[in-house]
N, C-alpha and C positions, 0 to 999 in steps of 0.2 A: 425638347431638351436644348438648352442654349449651348453654343460652342464654347470651348475653353477660352479662346481669345476672340474677341470681336475685332472688327476692322479698326476701331478706335484704339484698342489695346495694341494691336500689331504695329500701329504707327509709332508707338513708343518702345515696344519690346525689341523690334528688329534693329533699330540703331544702337540700343544698349548691348545686344548680342555682338554686333559688329565692333563696338568699342571694347567690349570684354575680350574678344578675339585678338584685336590689335594689341591690347595690353599684355595678354598672355604670350603672344608671339614676340613682342619687343623685349619683354623681361626675361625670356627664356624659359618660362613656365609652361609653355604650350605642350611640350613633350610629356611633362609630369602630369598635367591635367588629363591629356588623352590617355596616358597609361593608367591613371587611377579610374577614369571612366570605364575603360576597357576591362580593367580588373574587376570593377563592381558588376559589370554585365556578365563576366565569366562566372563570378561567384554566385550570382542569382540564377545561372543556368540559361540566360538569354543567348549567350554565345558559348558553344561547346565545340570540342574538337570533332572534325568530321571523319568519316571512314575514308580511307584512301584506296583507290583502285589502281591497277597497273597503268591505266590510261591517264591518271592524274599526275604521273611522273614524266618529266621530260627526259628522254634518253639522249645521251651525248657520247659519241664514240671517242675513245681516248686510249692512249698507250699507258697501261697501268704503271709501267716502270718509270714513266716520266713524272709520276706523282710520289714515288717512293722516298724522295729526299726531303719531303715536308717534315720539318722538325717540330717536336712537341716536348712538353714537360708534364709529368704527372704530379699527383699530390705530394709525393715524397721528394720531389725535386729532381727525379731521374729524367734524363733526356733520352728520347728515342725518336725513331722516324716511322712514317707510315709503312715503309718497307719491312719493319719489324713485325708487322701483323701478317701472319702466314695464312690466315683463313682466306678462302676464295671469295667470300662475300663479306664486306665490311660496311656496317651502317655508321655513318657519320652524322651527328646531330649538333648543330650550332645553337646555343641557348645562352640564357643568363638568368641569374636569380631575381633580377628586377623586371623581367619580361613576363607580363601576364599570360600571353598565349603559350609561352614556354612552360610556365607553371601549370597551366591547364592540361597540357599533354603529358606531364611528367609521370603521373601514376601509371598510365598505360604503358609508357616507355620503359619504366622500371620493371613492370610485369613482363614485358616482352624480353627484356634483358635477362631476367631470371629464367625464362623459358628457353631462350636460344643461345645463351652465353657459351655453351659448349660447341655450338655449331658455326656461329658467325662472329666476326669481330665487332666490337662496339667502341666507337670513339665519341665520347660526349665532350665536345669542345666548348668551353665557356667563353663568353664575351665579357664576363666580369673583369674589371681592371685587376683585382686581387683574387687569385685562385683560392685563397683561404676563405673568402666570402662564399664562393661556390661550394667549398667543402662544408661550411657551416650550414648552408641551405640543405644540401644533400643529407647530411647526418641528422639535421633537425627534423627532416621529414621521414627518416628511417629508410631512405633509398640506398641501394647497394651498387649502382652502376659506377664505373670508373670515370674520373674527371680529368680532362687534359686542357692544356692551353698551348696555342701555337707559338712558335719561336720564329721570328723572321717572316719571310714571304710565304704566302699560300698560293699554290698553283692555280691558274685561272679556272680550271675545270672544277675546283673545289671551293672557290670563293663564294661567300654568302653576302649579299647586299642588305639583307634584313633577316631577322630571326623571329620565330624558329625556322630554320632551313634544314632539311634532311637530305643527305646524299648517300646513295648506296653504290659502292664500288663493287663491280662484278668482274673479277680479273679474267676469267675464261672467255667472257663476252667482249673483253676490251671496251668496256663502257661504264659510264656512271649514270645513275637515275637520280634526278633532282626534283624535290618538291618544296615549295616555299609556303609556309603557313602551318597551322596546327594539323596534327594527325591523331586519330583515335588508334593508337598503337595496339590497344587490346581488342580491336575489332577483328573478327575472323578473316576479313578480307586482306588485312595486312599480313597475317600469318600465312595465308594462302599465297600471296604475292612473293614473300620471302622464300617459301618452299619451292616455288617455280624457279626462282633465281638460283637456288642451290642445286638444282638438277643438272 
């Protein structure tokens, strides 16, 4: 069986790929191209959310009260703070409607929300510029989780440099647990981890 590309072909293909990469980068389309490629891989099942064990989360000690002044707005335009969430465990997920990995983990996250919403707090913080776009995405998919947007500065312990990022605030432990990347929220391991944090 002949290889897909011979050495002769590679001599021409590699420079073309380099030129294409430079064009995408300089025109600002590299992010869109990468996002669409990643989205295609997610839709075909090549990339899927992975199960998350406790060891996958980075534990950071923090005084919960130092985070309580983080300001938010909900879909109705009401302003509130993280301190308004009275639950001992609060799951914070940074996401956006244009983010393929975020989209991939949403079904499981909504399922977890429906299962645990009476026990733990859920803060689904969108990175969409317009919160209305996040609402349209959520409603169009039939999800029920609440959507928020931050107002002003976000405390360092809760900042996300990329999405999706999930942070679990555990007040009694005076700690946050951070995970960057997709999570299979409907995996039993995630349910078990949250149950341990609630004890």
